[in-house]
C-alpha positions as CSV (number, residue, x, y, z in Angstrom):
1,X,87.1,-186.7,100.6
2,X,86.8,-190.0,103.2
3,X,87.2,-187.5,106.1
4,X,84.4,-185.3,104.8
5,X,81.7,-188.2,104.3
6,X,82.9,-189.3,107.9
7,X,81.8,-185.8,109.2
8,X,78.7,-186.0,107.2
9,X,77.6,-189.2,108.9
10,X,78.6,-187.6,112.2
11,X,76.1,-184.8,111.2
12,X,73.4,-186.9,110.3
13,X,73.6,-188.9,113.2
14,X,73.7,-185.8,115.9
15,X,71.0,-183.8,114.4
16,X,68.6,-187.1,114.4
17,X,69.6,-187.6,117.9
18,X,69.2,-184.0,119.3
19,X,65.9,-183.6,117.2
20,X,64.4,-187.0,118.7
21,X,65.9,-187.6,121.9
22,X,63.1,-185.4,124.1
23,X,59.9,-187.2,122.1
24,X,61.5,-190.6,122.4
25,X,62.4,-190.3,126.1
26,X,58.8,-189.1,126.6
27,X,57.1,-191.6,124.5
28,X,59.2,-194.4,125.8
29,X,59.3,-193.6,129.6
30,X,56.1,-191.5,129.9
31,X,53.8,-192.9,127.6
32,X,55.2,-196.5,127.9
33,X,55.0,-196.8,123.9
34,X,58.2,-198.2,122.5
35,X,56.8,-198.5,119.1
36,X,56.1,-195.0,118.7
37,X,59.5,-194.0,120.1
38,X,61.3,-196.1,117.3
39,X,58.9,-194.4,114.6
40,X,59.8,-191.0,116.1
41,X,63.3,-191.6,115.8
42,X,63.2,-192.7,112.3
43,X,61.2,-189.6,111.4
44,X,64.0,-187.5,112.7
45,X,66.8,-189.4,111.1
46,X,65.0,-189.1,107.9
47,X,64.6,-185.0,108.6
48,X,68.3,-185.1,109.4
49,X,68.9,-186.6,106.2
50,X,67.1,-183.7,104.5
51,X,69.1,-181.4,106.2
52,X,72.4,-182.9,105.0
53,X,71.1,-182.8,101.4
54,X,70.7,-179.1,101.8
55,X,74.2,-178.8,103.3
56,X,75.6,-180.7,100.5
57,X,73.9,-178.6,97.9
58,X,75.1,-175.4,99.6
59,X,78.4,-176.4,99.6
60,X,78.1,-176.1,95.9
61,X,78.1,-172.3,96.3
62,X,80.3,-171.9,99.4
63,X,77.5,-171.7,102.0
64,X,77.9,-174.8,104.0
65,X,80.0,-173.1,106.6
66,X,77.1,-170.6,107.3
67,X,74.4,-172.8,107.1
68,X,75.7,-175.6,109.3
69,X,76.0,-173.6,112.4
70,X,72.8,-172.2,111.5
71,X,70.8,-175.8,111.2
72,X,72.6,-176.6,114.6
73,X,71.3,-173.6,116.4
74,X,67.8,-174.2,115.0
75,X,68.1,-177.9,116.3
76,X,69.5,-176.8,119.8
77,X,66.7,-174.4,120.2
78,X,64.1,-177.1,119.1
79,X,65.1,-179.4,121.6
80,X,65.5,-177.3,124.5
81,X,61.7,-175.7,123.4
82,X,60.6,-179.4,123.5
83,X,62.1,-179.8,127.1
84,X,60.7,-176.8,128.3
85,X,57.3,-177.8,127.2
86,X,57.6,-181.3,128.9
87,X,58.8,-179.6,131.9
88,X,56.1,-176.8,132.1
89,X,53.2,-178.7,130.5
90,X,53.7,-182.2,131.1
91,X,54.4,-183.1,127.4
92,X,56.5,-182.1,124.4
93,X,54.8,-180.1,121.6
94,X,52.0,-181.9,120.2
95,X,49.1,-181.2,117.9
96,X,46.9,-179.8,120.9
97,X,49.6,-177.4,122.2
98,X,49.9,-176.3,118.2
99,X,46.2,-175.7,118.2
100,X,46.2,-173.9,121.5
101,X,49.0,-171.4,120.3
102,X,47.8,-170.5,116.8
103,X,44.0,-170.2,118.0
104,X,44.8,-167.8,120.7
105,X,45.3,-164.0,120.5
106,X,47.7,-161.3,121.0
107,X,46.3,-160.6,124.7
108,X,46.3,-164.0,125.5
109,X,49.8,-164.8,124.1
110,X,51.1,-161.9,126.3
111,X,49.6,-163.4,129.5
112,X,51.0,-167.0,128.9
113,X,54.6,-165.1,128.7
114,X,53.5,-163.3,131.5
115,X,52.3,-166.4,133.5
116,X,55.0,-169.1,132.4
117,X,58.3,-166.9,131.4
118,X,60.3,-165.4,134.1
119,X,63.7,-163.5,133.7
120,X,65.2,-166.6,135.3
121,X,63.2,-168.8,132.8
122,X,64.6,-166.8,129.7
123,X,68.1,-166.8,131.2
124,X,68.0,-170.5,131.9
125,X,66.5,-171.4,128.5
126,X,69.4,-169.2,126.6
127,X,72.2,-171.0,128.8
128,X,70.6,-174.4,127.9
129,X,70.3,-173.5,124.3
130,X,74.0,-172.5,124.1
131,X,75.0,-175.5,125.9
132,X,73.1,-178.0,123.7
133,X,74.4,-176.0,120.8
134,X,78.2,-176.5,121.8
135,X,77.5,-179.9,122.5
136,X,75.7,-180.5,119.1
137,X,78.9,-178.8,117.2
138,X,81.3,-181.1,119.0
139,X,79.4,-184.1,118.5
140,X,78.6,-183.3,114.7
141,X,82.4,-182.8,114.0
142,X,83.3,-185.9,115.0
143,X,85.0,-188.1,112.6
144,X,82.5,-191.1,112.0
145,X,84.6,-194.4,111.1
146,X,83.5,-195.3,107.6
147,X,84.2,-199.1,107.4
148,X,82.1,-201.6,105.0
149,X,80.1,-203.1,108.2
150,X,79.3,-199.4,109.5
151,X,78.0,-198.4,106.3
152,X,76.0,-201.6,105.6
153,X,74.3,-201.0,109.3
154,X,73.7,-197.4,108.1
155,X,71.8,-198.3,104.7
156,X,69.8,-200.8,106.8
157,X,69.0,-198.1,109.5
158,X,68.1,-195.8,106.6
159,X,65.7,-198.1,105.0
160,X,64.0,-199.2,108.5
161,X,63.8,-195.4,109.1
162,X,61.4,-194.9,106.1
163,X,58.7,-196.1,107.9
164,X,58.9,-193.5,110.5
165,X,58.0,-191.0,108.0
166,X,54.3,-191.9,108.9
167,X,55.1,-189.9,112.1
168,X,56.2,-187.1,110.5
169,X,54.4,-184.8,113.0
170,X,56.9,-185.4,115.6
171,X,59.4,-183.9,113.6
172,X,60.7,-180.2,113.0
173,X,58.6,-179.6,109.7
174,X,56.0,-181.8,110.9
175,X,55.1,-179.2,113.6
176,X,55.4,-176.6,111.4
177,X,53.0,-178.4,109.2
178,X,50.8,-178.6,112.2
179,X,51.0,-174.6,112.7
180,X,50.0,-174.0,109.2
181,X,47.2,-176.6,109.0
182,X,45.5,-174.8,111.9
183,X,45.1,-171.7,109.7
184,X,41.3,-170.2,109.8
185,X,39.0,-170.0,107.3
186,X,37.0,-167.1,105.7
187,X,33.6,-168.9,106.6
188,X,31.8,-166.7,104.1
189,X,33.2,-168.7,101.5
190,X,31.5,-172.0,103.0
191,X,28.0,-170.5,103.4
192,X,25.2,-173.3,103.6
193,X,22.3,-171.2,102.7
194,X,20.0,-173.5,104.6
195,X,16.3,-173.5,104.4
196,X,15.1,-173.2,108.0
197,X,11.6,-174.9,109.0
198,X,9.3,-173.6,111.5
199,X,8.9,-176.5,114.1
200,X,6.9,-174.2,116.6
201,X,4.2,-171.6,116.4
202,X,6.2,-169.5,118.9
203,X,9.7,-168.2,118.9
204,X,11.8,-165.9,121.4
205,X,12.3,-162.6,120.7
206,X,15.8,-162.6,121.9
207,X,18.3,-165.4,122.1
208,X,21.7,-164.7,124.2
209,X,24.6,-166.9,124.1
210,X,27.3,-166.2,126.3
211,X,30.6,-168.2,125.9
212,X,32.8,-168.2,129.0
213,X,36.6,-168.9,129.1
214,X,38.8,-171.6,131.0
215,X,35.6,-171.9,133.5
216,X,36.4,-175.3,135.6
217,X,33.2,-176.8,136.8
218,X,35.1,-178.2,139.9
219,X,35.0,-174.0,141.1
220,X,31.5,-173.7,140.6
221,X,29.1,-173.8,143.7
222,X,26.5,-174.5,141.3
223,X,27.7,-177.9,141.0
224,X,29.1,-178.5,144.6
225,X,31.8,-176.3,145.2
226,X,32.7,-175.7,148.8
227,X,33.3,-171.9,148.2
228,X,30.4,-169.7,147.4
229,X,31.4,-168.7,143.6
230,X,27.8,-168.5,142.1
231,X,25.5,-166.7,144.5
232,X,23.5,-165.0,141.6
233,X,23.2,-168.1,139.4
234,X,22.4,-170.0,142.4
235,X,19.5,-167.5,143.0
236,X,18.1,-167.5,139.6
237,X,17.9,-171.4,139.9
238,X,16.2,-171.5,142.9
239,X,13.8,-168.7,141.4
240,X,12.9,-171.1,138.7
241,X,14.6,-169.0,136.2
242,X,17.9,-171.4,135.5
243,X,18.1,-174.7,134.2
244,X,21.5,-176.3,135.3
245,X,22.9,-179.2,133.3
246,X,24.1,-182.0,135.4
247,X,26.9,-183.2,133.4
248,X,28.1,-181.1,130.4
249,X,31.2,-182.1,128.4
250,X,33.0,-179.7,126.3
251,X,33.9,-180.9,123.2
252,X,37.6,-180.0,123.6
253,X,39.9,-178.7,126.0
254,X,41.2,-175.8,124.1
255,X,39.3,-172.9,122.5
256,X,40.2,-173.4,118.7
257,X,39.1,-176.9,118.7
258,X,35.9,-176.2,120.8
259,X,34.5,-173.5,118.6
260,X,34.5,-175.9,115.6
261,X,31.9,-177.9,117.4
262,X,29.5,-176.0,119.4
263,X,29.4,-173.1,117.1
264,X,28.5,-175.6,113.9
265,X,26.7,-178.7,113.1
266,X,30.3,-180.4,113.1
267,X,30.6,-183.4,115.6
268,X,32.9,-186.0,116.2
269,X,30.6,-188.8,114.7
270,X,30.5,-186.7,111.4
271,X,33.8,-186.8,110.1
272,X,33.0,-187.0,106.3
273,X,33.1,-183.2,106.4
274,X,35.5,-180.3,107.3
275,X,34.4,-178.3,110.4
276,X,34.2,-175.2,108.0
277,X,32.1,-177.0,105.5
278,X,29.3,-177.6,108.3
279,X,26.3,-175.1,108.9
280,X,27.4,-172.4,111.7
281,X,25.1,-171.1,114.4
282,X,25.3,-167.4,113.3
283,X,24.0,-168.6,109.5
284,X,21.5,-170.6,110.9
285,X,20.1,-168.0,113.0
286,X,20.2,-165.4,110.5
287,X,18.4,-167.6,108.0
288,X,15.7,-168.2,110.7
289,X,15.2,-164.2,110.6
290,X,17.0,-163.1,113.6
291,X,19.2,-160.3,113.5
292,X,22.7,-161.4,114.8
293,X,25.3,-159.6,116.6
294,X,28.6,-160.4,118.2
295,X,30.1,-158.7,121.4
296,X,33.5,-159.8,122.5
297,X,36.1,-159.0,125.5
298,X,38.6,-160.8,123.7
299,X,40.8,-159.8,121.1
300,X,40.1,-159.5,117.4
301,X,43.3,-160.7,116.0
302,X,45.9,-163.2,116.7
303,X,48.7,-165.1,115.0
304,X,46.1,-166.7,112.6
305,X,43.1,-164.6,113.4
306,X,41.8,-166.4,116.4
307,X,38.8,-168.7,115.4
308,X,36.4,-166.7,117.5
309,X,36.7,-164.0,115.2
310,X,35.8,-166.1,112.2
311,X,32.3,-166.8,113.3
312,X,32.0,-163.0,114.7
313,X,32.5,-161.9,110.9
314,X,29.4,-163.8,110.0
315,X,27.1,-161.4,112.3
316,X,25.4,-158.4,111.1
317,X,26.9,-156.3,114.1
318,X,30.2,-156.9,115.6
319,X,31.7,-155.0,118.4
320,X,35.0,-155.7,120.4
321,X,35.6,-153.8,123.4
322,X,39.5,-154.4,122.9
323,X,41.9,-153.3,120.1
324,X,44.5,-155.2,118.9
325,X,47.3,-153.2,120.6
326,X,45.6,-154.2,124.0
327,X,48.0,-156.9,125.7
328,X,47.6,-158.6,129.2
329,X,48.2,-155.3,131.0
330,X,45.3,-153.7,128.7
331,X,42.6,-156.6,129.4
332,X,39.7,-155.2,130.8
333,X,37.1,-156.9,133.4
334,X,34.1,-158.2,131.5
335,X,31.5,-155.9,132.7
336,X,32.9,-153.4,129.9
337,X,30.3,-155.5,127.9
338,X,27.2,-153.8,129.8
339,X,28.0,-150.4,128.0
340,X,27.2,-151.9,124.6
341,X,25.0,-155.3,124.9
342,X,22.2,-154.1,127.1
343,X,21.8,-150.9,124.8
344,X,21.9,-152.8,121.7
345,X,19.0,-155.3,122.9
346,X,16.8,-152.0,124.0
347,X,17.5,-149.8,121.1
348,X,17.7,-152.3,118.2
349,X,14.7,-151.5,115.7
350,X,14.7,-154.9,114.0
351,X,13.8,-158.1,115.8
352,X,14.1,-161.1,116.7
353,X,17.9,-160.6,118.1
354,X,20.2,-163.4,118.2
355,X,23.2,-161.8,120.6
356,X,26.5,-163.9,121.0
357,X,28.6,-162.4,124.0
358,X,32.1,-163.6,124.2
359,X,33.7,-163.2,127.7
360,X,37.4,-163.1,128.8
361,X,36.3,-165.1,131.6
362,X,38.5,-166.8,133.9
363,X,41.6,-167.2,131.6
364,X,45.0,-166.2,133.2
365,X,46.3,-164.1,134.5
366,X,43.3,-164.3,137.0
367,X,44.3,-161.7,139.0
368,X,43.5,-159.4,135.6
369,X,39.8,-160.8,135.3
370,X,38.2,-158.9,138.1
371,X,38.0,-155.4,139.6
372,X,39.7,-155.2,143.2
373,X,36.4,-154.9,144.7
374,X,36.1,-158.7,144.1
375,X,39.1,-159.6,146.4
376,X,36.6,-161.8,148.3
377,X,38.7,-164.8,148.7
378,X,42.2,-164.6,150.0
379,X,45.1,-167.2,150.5
380,X,44.4,-167.7,154.1
381,X,41.0,-169.4,153.2
382,X,42.9,-172.2,151.5
383,X,45.1,-173.4,154.4
384,X,44.2,-177.2,153.1
385,X,45.8,-176.6,150.0
386,X,49.8,-176.4,149.1
387,X,51.5,-173.0,149.9
388,X,52.0,-172.7,146.2
389,X,48.6,-173.1,145.2
390,X,47.0,-170.8,147.3
391,X,47.2,-167.6,145.6
392,X,45.9,-169.3,142.4
393,X,42.9,-171.0,144.2
394,X,42.0,-167.4,145.7
395,X,42.6,-165.3,142.3
396,X,40.6,-167.8,140.6
397,X,37.8,-168.3,142.6
398,X,37.6,-164.5,142.7
399,X,37.3,-164.4,139.2
400,X,34.9,-167.1,139.1
401,X,33.0,-164.9,141.7
402,X,33.0,-162.0,139.2
403,X,31.9,-164.3,136.0
404,X,28.8,-164.9,138.0
405,X,27.9,-161.2,138.4
406,X,28.7,-160.8,135.0
407,X,26.3,-163.7,133.5
408,X,23.8,-163.0,135.7
409,X,23.8,-159.1,135.1
410,X,23.5,-160.1,131.0
411,X,20.7,-162.5,131.9
412,X,18.8,-159.6,133.7
413,X,18.6,-157.9,130.6
414,X,16.4,-160.2,129.2
415,X,13.9,-160.0,131.9
416,X,10.4,-159.1,131.1
417,X,10.8,-160.3,127.4
418,X,10.3,-163.6,125.3
419,X,13.8,-164.3,125.8
420,X,16.2,-167.3,126.4
421,X,20.0,-166.8,127.6
422,X,22.5,-169.6,127.3
423,X,25.8,-169.7,129.1
424,X,28.7,-172.4,129.2
425,X,32.4,-172.2,129.1
426,X,34.2,-173.3,125.8
427,X,36.8,-175.5,127.9
428,X,37.3,-176.2,131.5
429,X,41.0,-175.9,132.9
430,X,43.5,-178.4,134.9
431,X,43.3,-176.9,138.1
432,X,45.9,-179.2,140.1
433,X,44.0,-182.2,139.4
434,X,46.4,-184.1,137.6
435,X,49.4,-182.9,139.5
436,X,50.4,-180.6,142.3
437,X,52.2,-178.5,140.2
438,X,50.3,-178.0,137.2
439,X,47.7,-175.5,136.9
440,X,46.8,-174.6,133.2
441,X,44.9,-175.7,129.8
442,X,44.5,-179.3,130.0
443,X,47.3,-181.6,128.8
444,X,45.6,-184.0,126.7
445,X,48.5,-186.8,127.1
446,X,47.3,-187.1,130.6
447,X,43.9,-188.7,131.0
448,X,43.1,-187.1,134.7
449,X,44.3,-183.6,132.9
450,X,42.2,-184.5,129.5
451,X,39.1,-185.0,131.6
452,X,39.6,-181.9,134.1
453,X,39.7,-179.7,130.5
454,X,36.4,-180.9,129.5
455,X,34.2,-179.9,132.7
456,X,32.6,-176.8,132.4
457,X,29.2,-175.4,133.5
458,X,26.2,-175.3,131.1
459,X,23.1,-173.4,132.1
460,X,20.3,-172.0,130.3
461,X,18.0,-168.9,131.6
462,X,14.7,-168.6,130.7
463,X,12.0,-165.6,130.9
464,X,8.6,-166.0,132.6
465,X,7.4,-164.9,129.1
466,X,9.5,-167.6,127.3
467,X,8.4,-170.4,129.7
468,X,4.8,-169.7,129.5
469,X,4.2,-170.3,125.6
470,X,6.9,-173.0,125.5
471,X,5.9,-175.6,128.1
472,X,6.9,-178.5,125.6
473,X,10.5,-177.1,124.9
474,X,10.8,-176.6,128.8
475,X,10.2,-179.8,129.7
476,X,12.7,-181.3,127.0
477,X,15.4,-179.0,128.3
478,X,14.7,-180.0,132.1
479,X,15.2,-183.9,130.5
480,X,18.2,-183.0,128.6
481,X,19.7,-181.3,131.8
482,X,19.3,-184.4,133.8
483,X,21.5,-186.6,131.4
484,X,25.3,-186.2,130.4
485,X,25.3,-183.3,127.6
486,X,27.7,-182.9,125.1
487,X,28.2,-179.0,124.3
488,X,29.1,-180.2,120.5
489,X,25.4,-180.5,120.1
490,X,24.7,-176.9,121.0
491,X,23.4,-176.2,117.5
492,X,20.8,-178.5,117.6
493,X,19.8,-177.4,121.3
494,X,19.5,-173.7,119.9
495,X,17.3,-175.1,117.2
496,X,14.6,-176.4,119.6
497,X,15.0,-173.3,121.4
498,X,14.1,-171.2,118.5
499,X,11.5,-173.4,117.2
500,X,13.3,-173.8,113.8
501,X,15.4,-176.6,112.0
502,X,17.3,-176.7,109.0
503,X,15.2,-178.4,106.3
504,X,18.0,-181.3,105.9
505,X,17.7,-181.9,109.8
506,X,13.7,-181.9,109.7
507,X,11.7,-184.9,110.6
């Protein structure tokens, strides 16, 4: 009996060590937060105790010999996963990463694996899991000396570790809880039924809101980039048709979180309500008399039906250019939207129209985002960059050049109408800005990377017909464009553009 108790203690201590070691080292050495490291260790120790309780109960029905190796394998897999994320993305699994994964769709998930996981990576990961598993089995089956002194210190340690429960997010179940909490809502269950009040005598016949993807403002010639990646939009600006906001800031560094802000009246300042309890742009536009439509070149479904689909479902017309079966290889360039958006605007019997267009933009894999005819930039044009970066620079800039053509073409469908077009990206990209070997969604634990992920373009296209009857609104937009602008304020801007406000906001 004494021997079994000693092995039980060895299992608990081994499980706590293997589950906590990556997080503890990261927050101790990289984040420089010893207190957080201790709390994380405590939380994982309490989790290890929970594993032991399950094992103890399973021994009553003779399942312990099966469950203990299974727990060991899960812990080994978990440890290697955290190590992989730290190596590839500069941080173990955190809240932002969970939101990024659960807010994505099948095509984006396939592209992630295509971009970051090679056959060699898989082999190394499997070998690492097996080695950690063997080490765990060896350590957890050692005989722990059960003296009165050791048990006394274990009891004290256990009491102290109870304080680590507040950091349960950094344990295995805490991360699973983080995934569950990102489950999408059916926004139709939270309609606000707003009363929209006219603030202007004129209202645009068409409002087009184009949502881009993963566009780093640092690669836009509209914002001073040394490669001509936005020739069409620059021409629109020079012709007086385009207002370019000088310093727009995305609300978050990944799609799921950003959508919660710019598609609703939810903001960082108003935390008294959940995002899904706030007024959405599709409902506000519909209440203002607009026929709403959503056209998307992104996949409709994901692990939790990605968040954009939740807003799309509120629109009167919804059309996707992809199917659930389309993966990374099935992704189509954004000009496929030309087959449906212009015809909808021209043929719709009901006016006014509010049209949302969701692009694939510059999402990885960059080479998949444009046709071969847009192979304008080549690796040899980036001799000032490190060799391993040059292909990414060339393909990303080609995707940005193509995106410029797509956005300009969509804006051009509004020409001759009383219309407004808005374009921005949901977030930016850390394009080798925080480290020479990091090019991906921003790492929110790194300040430089985080800031890079917030830098996106934001432009407003207005037709001559709209400008002629809305000089006051145009003046306000020009004034807003000259100052830092937070994309989470998009609903307020749209309300000014269409000349309607929710009654509760009207003053």
